[in-house]
VOPAGU-2260 file (C-alpha; in pm, 1 decimal, decimal comma):
REM VOPAGU-2260
SITE   aa  ch    i         X         Y         Z
SITE  UNK   A    0       8,2     -57,8      21,5
SITE  UNK   A    1     261,7     222,8     101,0
SITE  UNK   A    2     489,5     174,6    -167,1
SITE  UNK   A    3     186,3     192,1    -412,6
SITE  UNK   A    4     133,7     541,4    -258,2
SITE  UNK   A    5     494,2     671,1    -356,9
SITE  UNK   A    6     456,9     563,4    -709,6
SITE  UNK   A    7     187,5     760,0    -746,0
SITE  UNK   A    8     342,3    1062,3    -547,9
SITE  UNK   A    9     614,3    1033,4    -691,4
SITE  UNK   A   10     424,7    1016,8   -1093,6
SITE  UNK   A   11     216,5    1312,3    -914,1
SITE  UNK   A   12     580,2    1514,1    -848,1
SITE  UNK   A   13     694,0    1420,6   -1232,6
SITE  UNK   A   14     474,8    1580,7   -1359,0
SITE  UNK   A   15     404,7    1899,9   -1182,8
SITE  UNK   A   16     793,6    1963,5   -1238,0
SITE  UNK   A   17     717,5    1827,3   -1642,4
SITE  UNK   A   18     447,2    2117,5   -1629,2
SITE  UNK   A   19     640,4    2398,7   -1475,4
SITE  UNK   A   20     922,0    2315,1   -1735,9
SITE  UNK   A   21     712,7    2405,6   -1984,9
SITE  UNK   A   22     528,4    2751,0   -1849,2
SITE  UNK   A   23     899,7    2878,7   -1768,8
SITE  UNK   A   24     987,2    2763,6   -2109,4
SITE  UNK   A   25     691,8    2944,8   -2249,0
SITE  UNK   A   26     677,4    3280,4   -2089,6
SITE  UNK   A   27    1056,9    3283,0   -2178,6
SITE  UNK   A   28     934,2    3268,0   -2546,3
SITE  UNK   A   29     697,0    3567,9   -2484,5
SITE  UNK   A   30     997,0    3781,8   -2337,7
SITE  UNK   A   31    1269,0    3717,4   -2619,8
SITE  UNK   A   32    1308,1    3989,6   -2904,8
SITE  UNK   A   33    1231,7    3827,7   -3239,2
SITE  UNK   A   34    1498,3    3934,3   -3467,1
SITE  UNK   A   35    1296,3    4025,1   -3792,4
SITE  UNK   A   36    1447,5    3924,0   -4123,4
SITE  UNK   A   37    1637,0    4150,2   -4286,8
SITE  UNK   A   38    1596,4    4405,1   -4611,7
SITE  UNK   A   39    1738,3    4332,9   -4892,4
SITE  UNK   A   40    1699,4    4570,5   -5172,8
SITE  UNK   A   41    1684,9    4518,0   -5536,4
SITE  UNK   A   42    1979,5    4586,0   -5770,5
SITE  UNK   A   43    1882,9    4686,4   -6172,2
SITE  UNK   A   44    2110,5    4544,2   -6340,5
SITE  UNK   A   45    2199,7    4771,3   -6664,4
SITE  UNK   A   46    2119,5    4433,0   -6978,9
SITE  UNK   A   47    2147,1    4420,4   -7320,9
SITE  UNK   A   48    1806,5    4367,3   -7534,9
SITE  UNK   A   49    1951,7    4326,9   -7830,4
SITE  UNK   A   50    1858,6    3925,3   -7985,0
SITE  UNK   A   51    1515,8    3960,4   -7786,8
SITE  UNK   A   52    1400,7    4235,4   -8039,3
SITE  UNK   A   53    1503,4    4361,9   -8335,7
SITE  UNK   A   54    1625,1    4627,2   -8350,6
SITE  UNK   A   55    1377,2    4866,8   -8531,0
SITE  UNK   A   56    1153,0    4758,8   -8394,2
SITE  UNK   A   57    1318,8    4876,2   -8056,7
SITE  UNK   A   58    1342,2    5245,1   -8242,6
SITE  UNK   A   59    1021,4    5208,0   -8394,5
SITE  UNK   A   60     930,9    5182,3   -8011,3
SITE  UNK   A   61    1169,8    5430,7   -7904,2
SITE  UNK   A   62    1109,6    5672,7   -8153,6
SITE  UNK   A   63     696,1    5628,5   -8058,2
SITE  UNK   A   64     721,9    5693,5   -7709,9
SITE  UNK   A   65     972,2    6034,3   -7743,6
SITE  UNK   A   66     680,1    6186,5   -8002,3
SITE  UNK   A   67     422,5    6162,0   -7711,7
SITE  UNK   A   68     602,6    6239,4   -7453,6
SITE  UNK   A   69     718,3    6538,4   -7589,2
SITE  UNK   A   70     340,0    6541,7   -7731,4
SITE  UNK   A   71     263,8    6557,0   -7379,0
SITE  UNK   A   72     532,7    6853,1   -7272,6
SITE  UNK   A   73     342,5    7026,3   -7515,9
SITE  UNK   A   74       8,3    6994,1   -7412,6
SITE  UNK   A   75     127,9    7084,8   -7001,4
SITE  UNK   A   76     317,2    7378,0   -7117,4
SITE  UNK   A   77      26,0    7507,3   -7340,4
SITE  UNK   A   78    -209,0    7428,2   -7069,5
SITE  UNK   A   79     -28,9    7483,7   -6749,2
SITE  UNK   A   80      -5,3    7150,9   -6609,2
SITE  UNK   A   81     182,0    7066,9   -6298,9
SITE  UNK   A   82     532,4    7123,3   -6301,0
SITE  UNK   A   83     589,3    6754,5   -6208,9
SITE  UNK   A   84     464,0    6643,9   -6503,5
SITE  UNK   A   85     667,2    6867,5   -6733,7
SITE  UNK   A   86     974,3    6735,4   -6565,9
SITE  UNK   A   87     844,5    6386,5   -6627,3
SITE  UNK   A   88     718,2    6403,4   -6946,8
SITE  UNK   A   89    1119,8    6596,3   -7056,6
SITE  UNK   A   90    1275,6    6362,5   -6866,0
SITE  UNK   A   91    1143,2    6053,2   -7047,6
SITE  UNK   A   92    1155,7    6240,3   -7431,3
SITE  UNK   A   93    1478,8    6327,1   -7371,7
SITE  UNK   A   94    1633,0    5920,6   -7265,9
SITE  UNK   A   95    1403,4    5784,4   -7608,2
SITE  UNK   A   96    1594,4    6010,7   -7805,6
SITE  UNK   A   97    1927,2    5884,3   -7581,9
SITE  UNK   A   98    1798,4    5503,1   -7662,9
SITE  UNK   A   99    1710,7    5593,6   -8064,9
SITE  UNK   A  100    2078,2    5751,1   -8078,6
SITE  UNK   A  101    2204,7    5417,8   -7908,8
SITE  UNK   A  102    2019,5    5253,2   -8242,6
SITE  UNK   A  103    2165,6    5453,6   -8512,6
SITE  UNK   A  104    2496,3    5490,0   -8687,1
SITE  UNK   A  105    2658,7    5678,9   -8928,7
SITE  UNK   A  106    2570,4    6065,5   -9004,0
SITE  UNK   A  107    2185,5    6034,7   -8796,4
SITE  UNK   A  108    2326,8    5889,9   -8502,6
SITE  UNK   A  109    2581,7    6203,2   -8522,9
SITE  UNK   A  110    2320,3    6434,1   -8684,7
SITE  UNK   A  111    2055,0    6357,0   -8339,2
SITE  UNK   A  112    2278,8    6533,2   -8081,6
SITE  UNK   A  113    2233,5    6895,7   -8167,4
SITE  UNK   A  114    1833,6    6818,2   -8065,2
SITE  UNK   A  115    1885,2    6576,1   -7774,6
SITE  UNK   A  116    2089,5    6872,0   -7617,6
SITE  UNK   A  117    1859,5    7079,5   -7705,7
SITE  UNK   A  118    1555,3    6830,4   -7523,2
SITE  UNK   A  119    1821,8    6846,3   -7235,9
SITE  UNK   A  120    1792,9    7233,6   -7180,5
SITE  UNK   A  121    1444,4    7185,3   -7254,9
SITE  UNK   A  122    1478,4    6950,5   -6905,4
SITE  UNK   A  123    1723,2    7157,3   -6723,4
SITE  UNK   A  124    1460,2    7485,7   -6777,1
SITE  UNK   A  125    1174,2    7334,3   -6654,7
SITE  UNK   A  126    1351,9    7174,5   -6329,6
SITE  UNK   A  127    1395,9    7554,0   -6278,1
SITE  UNK   A  128    1025,7    7554,6   -6199,6
SITE  UNK   A  129     735,5    7640,8   -6461,4
SITE  UNK   A  130     817,7    7841,9   -6669,9
SITE  UNK   A  131     585,8    8225,9   -6704,6
SITE  UNK   A  132     370,0    8267,9   -6949,4
SITE  UNK   A  133     588,3    8439,0   -7243,2
SITE  UNK   A  134     880,8    8168,1   -7169,3
SITE  UNK   A  135     603,8    7827,4   -7207,5
SITE  UNK   A  136     484,3    7975,7   -7554,6
SITE  UNK   A  137     847,2    8021,6   -7663,8
SITE  UNK   A  138     967,7    7686,6   -7572,1
SITE  UNK   A  139     606,0    7598,4   -7695,0
SITE  UNK   A  140     643,2    7644,5   -8048,4
SITE  UNK   A  141    1104,1    7638,8   -8040,9
SITE  UNK   A  142     932,5    7190,8   -7901,5
SITE  UNK   A  143     662,2    7197,5   -8221,8
SITE  UNK   A  144     927,1    7300,5   -8469,3
SITE  UNK   A  145    1168,5    7043,9   -8353,6
SITE  UNK   A  146     939,9    6754,7   -8329,7
SITE  UNK   A  147     829,8    6822,3   -8715,7
SITE  UNK   A  148    1148,3    6853,9   -8821,0
SITE  UNK   A  149    1300,1    6508,0   -8632,6
SITE  UNK   A  150     991,8    6350,2   -8743,9
SITE  UNK   A  151    1052,8    6449,4   -9088,0
SITE  UNK   A  152    1413,9    6330,9   -9053,4
SITE  UNK   A  153    1401,6    6018,0   -8813,0
SITE  UNK   A  154    1139,9    5865,0   -8860,1
SITE  UNK   A  155    1186,3    5459,1   -8874,2
SITE  UNK   A  156    1176,9    5387,3   -9261,7
SITE  UNK   A  157    1357,7    5699,5   -9324,0
SITE  UNK   A  158    1664,1    5613,5   -9062,9
SITE  UNK   A  159    1636,5    5157,2   -9179,6
SITE  UNK   A  160    1935,9    5197,7   -9316,6
SITE  UNK   A  161    2135,6    5377,9   -9020,7
SITE  UNK   A  162    2009,6    5137,1   -8791,6
SITE  UNK   A  163    2185,4    4871,9   -8617,1
SITE  UNK   A  164    2184,0    4589,3   -8794,1
SITE  UNK   A  165    2173,3    4219,3   -8564,1
SITE  UNK   A  166    2459,0    4186,1   -8508,4
SITE  UNK   A  167    2679,5    4473,8   -8411,0
SITE  UNK   A  168    2621,1    4538,3   -8046,7
SITE  UNK   A  169    2349,2    4736,5   -7891,7
SITE  UNK   A  170    2418,1    4989,6   -7530,5
SITE  UNK   A  171    2272,5    4845,4   -7287,4
SITE  UNK   A  172    2062,0    5105,2   -7126,9
SITE  UNK   A  173    2125,8    5301,0   -6747,5
SITE  UNK   A  174    1789,8    5268,7   -6599,1
SITE  UNK   A  175    1485,0    5016,0   -6621,3
SITE  UNK   A  176    1377,4    4881,0   -6968,4
SITE  UNK   A  177    1026,1    4912,9   -7176,5
SITE  UNK   A  178     878,4    4640,9   -7222,8
SITE  UNK   A  179     842,4    4571,4   -7577,7
SITE  UNK   A  180     613,4    4476,0   -7839,6
SITE  UNK   A  181     743,7    4188,4   -8128,8
SITE  UNK   A  182     490,3    4442,6   -8337,1
SITE  UNK   A  183     698,9    4726,0   -8316,5
SITE  UNK   A  184     348,6    4941,7   -8167,9
SITE  UNK   A  185     345,9    5084,3   -7866,4
SITE  UNK   A  186     237,3    4940,5   -7593,4
SITE  UNK   A  187    -145,4    5018,4   -7407,0
SITE  UNK   A  188     -59,9    5239,7   -7055,2
SITE  UNK   A  189    -137,1    4989,6   -6806,7
SITE  UNK   A  190     154,6    4708,9   -6948,3
SITE  UNK   A  191     421,4    4945,9   -6939,1
SITE  UNK   A  192     673,1    4901,1   -6598,2
SITE  UNK   A  193     849,5    5217,0   -6592,9
SITE  UNK   A  194     995,0    5372,0   -6311,2
SITE  UNK   A  195     813,9    5733,6   -6311,1
SITE  UNK   A  196     515,5    5713,8   -6438,8
SITE  UNK   A  197     341,2    5576,5   -6772,6
SITE  UNK   A  198     344,8    5701,0   -7148,7
SITE  UNK   A  199     100,6    6015,5   -7190,5
SITE  UNK   A  200    -204,2    5905,2   -7298,6
SITE  UNK   A  201    -243,1    6112,6   -7697,3
């Protein structure tokens, strides 16, 4: 009888000790600060898109992007839209002209330089703030004039012979590239992953 009582008492003691240890462990976990996972910053690596799309398609798309951003910039100056929108349109127009130049060779490549410099000057001016009525009018007229000349001289069919051949290296773009369709048409606004804004509607 005594042996049975001792066994029961021993089992109860072991159970109580086990419960206490378990409770302490749970309580300990509550007061230990969990380490948050380390954040990994994305790294944008310049990529060479040669071979994914033909160079003439790449050129055609950047030409269309440039033309649309120019029209948007002219409209912003005409309607006195936000300076933020003016800055975006000017920056995008410069980027697309530079990418067009990367895809050209010979005289056409060199000829485009003066138009890029003109757009860079426009970009610097809108970066200083929204222009007054007189300045906006002059900028708008200058943009209209340059736009007509660039369309006439640099539309895809006019520079076809100057576009880099597929076996020639294409300078990797410095920023995240736009997704370009194989059809040569500009993508719809909602499909553009380009950072900093979407392609403005015509």
